[in-house]
C-alpha positions as CSV (number, residue, x, y, z in Angstrom):
1,M,0.0,0.0,0.0
2,N,1.6,3.3,-1.0
3,C,1.5,6.5,1.0
4,C,-1.4,8.2,-1.0
5,S,-3.8,5.2,-0.7
6,F,-2.8,5.0,3.0
7,R,-3.8,8.6,3.6
8,K,-7.1,8.0,1.9
9,L,-7.9,5.5,4.6
10,L,-7.1,7.9,7.3
11,N,-9.1,11.1,8.0
12,S,-7.3,14.4,7.4
13,T,-6.3,14.9,11.1
14,Q,-4.6,11.5,11.3
15,A,-2.8,12.1,8.0
16,E,-1.6,15.5,9.2
17,Y,-0.3,13.9,12.4
18,L,1.6,11.2,10.6
19,A,3.0,13.7,8.1
20,L,4.2,15.9,11.0
21,R,5.6,12.9,12.8
22,G,7.5,11.9,9.7
23,C,9.0,15.4,9.4
24,I,10.1,15.3,13.1
25,I,11.6,11.9,12.6
26,M,13.4,13.1,9.4
27,D,14.8,16.1,11.4
28,Q,16.0,13.8,14.2
29,N,17.8,11.7,11.6
30,G,19.9,14.5,10.1
31,G,17.3,16.4,8.0
32,C,18.7,19.6,9.5
33,L,22.2,19.0,8.3
34,P,21.6,20.0,4.7
35,M,19.7,23.1,5.8
36,L,22.6,24.1,8.2
37,F,25.1,23.5,5.4
38,L,23.1,25.7,3.0
39,L,22.8,28.4,5.7
40,G,26.6,28.3,6.3
41,I,27.2,28.6,2.5
42,G,24.7,31.5,2.4
43,A,26.4,33.3,5.3
44,W,29.8,32.8,3.6
45,F,28.4,34.5,0.4
46,L,26.8,37.2,2.4
47,F,29.5,38.1,4.9
48,G,32.7,36.7,3.3
49,D,34.4,36.8,-0.1
50,P,34.0,33.3,-1.6
51,G,35.7,34.3,-4.9
52,K,38.8,35.5,-3.0
53,T,38.8,32.5,-0.7
54,V,38.6,30.0,-3.5
55,A,41.3,31.9,-5.5
56,N,43.6,31.8,-2.4
57,W,43.1,28.1,-2.1
58,W,43.6,27.1,-5.7
59,W,45.7,29.9,-7.2
60,P,47.7,31.5,-4.4
61,N,50.5,32.8,-6.7
62,D,48.6,33.4,-10.0
63,A,45.3,34.9,-11.2
64,A,42.2,32.7,-10.9
65,P,40.3,32.3,-14.2
66,W,37.9,35.1,-13.3
67,E,40.7,37.6,-12.2
68,T,43.1,39.9,-14.0
69,V,46.6,41.0,-13.1
70,D,47.9,44.5,-12.8
71,A,51.6,45.1,-13.5
72,F,53.7,47.8,-11.8
73,Y,57.2,48.5,-13.0
74,Y,59.4,50.8,-10.9
75,P,62.3,52.0,-13.2
76,N,64.3,53.3,-10.2
77,V,64.4,51.2,-7.0
78,G,65.6,54.3,-5.1
79,D,62.4,56.3,-6.0
80,L,59.3,54.1,-6.0
81,S,57.1,57.2,-6.7
82,I,58.0,56.7,-10.4
83,V,55.9,53.8,-11.7
84,Q,54.6,52.5,-15.0
85,Q,51.4,50.5,-14.8
86,K,49.6,48.1,-17.1
87,H,46.1,46.9,-16.0
88,G,44.0,43.9,-17.0
89,L,46.6,41.3,-17.9
90,K,45.6,37.7,-18.2
91,D,48.0,36.1,-15.7
92,V,51.3,36.5,-13.9
93,Q,53.3,35.4,-16.9
94,A,51.8,38.2,-19.0
95,C,52.7,40.6,-16.2
96,R,56.3,39.4,-16.2
97,D,56.5,39.6,-20.0
98,W,55.2,43.2,-19.9
99,V,57.6,44.2,-17.1
100,S,60.5,42.6,-19.0
101,A,59.6,44.6,-22.1
102,A,59.4,47.8,-20.0
103,A,62.7,47.1,-18.4
104,Y,64.3,46.5,-21.8
105,I,62.9,49.8,-23.1
106,A,64.3,51.5,-20.0
107,R,67.8,50.0,-20.8
108,D,67.8,47.8,-17.7
109,P,67.0,44.3,-19.1
110,M,68.6,42.5,-16.1
111,M,66.5,44.8,-13.7
112,T,69.6,45.7,-11.6
113,H,68.2,49.2,-10.9
114,S,64.5,48.5,-11.2
115,D,61.8,46.4,-9.6
116,Y,58.2,45.3,-10.3
117,E,55.1,43.8,-8.7
118,C,52.1,42.0,-10.1
119,G,48.8,42.6,-8.3
120,L,46.3,39.7,-8.4
121,G,42.6,40.2,-8.5
122,K,40.4,43.3,-8.3
123,P,42.0,46.0,-6.1
124,K,40.1,47.4,-3.2
125,D,40.5,51.0,-2.2
126,Y,42.1,51.5,1.2
127,Q,41.3,54.9,2.7
128,G,41.5,56.6,-0.7
129,M,45.3,56.4,-0.7
130,M,46.2,53.0,-2.1
131,N,44.8,49.8,-3.7
132,V,45.0,46.5,-1.9
133,Y,45.1,43.4,-4.0
134,R,44.3,39.8,-3.1
135,A,48.0,39.0,-3.4
136,T,51.1,40.5,-5.0
137,V,53.9,38.5,-6.6
138,D,57.1,39.3,-8.3
């Protein structure tokens, strides 16, 4: 006898009681765990930064597939206020290639007097004075 035909045999009050009892039994046997898991994931999306977290787990030293890289070339290590920038590069290797070309143009191909950084991800403004990236690599 299936559930539908069983409910037809009972009056509506008894059917509601058994349905409620079945839900309580399901909750006692771990029915709440999927709901708690979903609530935890929802809280992570609401209060955290899941894209950044996943990128840090799987791509700590390179851009995640949804991120870009910004290159910063400092032609004079003694004066870091002078900077050349290139935004929206595909990955860290593209950043290094661009910096290498910039260093070659500046007649410092071995980068003995210059330096560079590659900023990973979308920068966040920090007090209107600087950009903070997910990570920086050189």
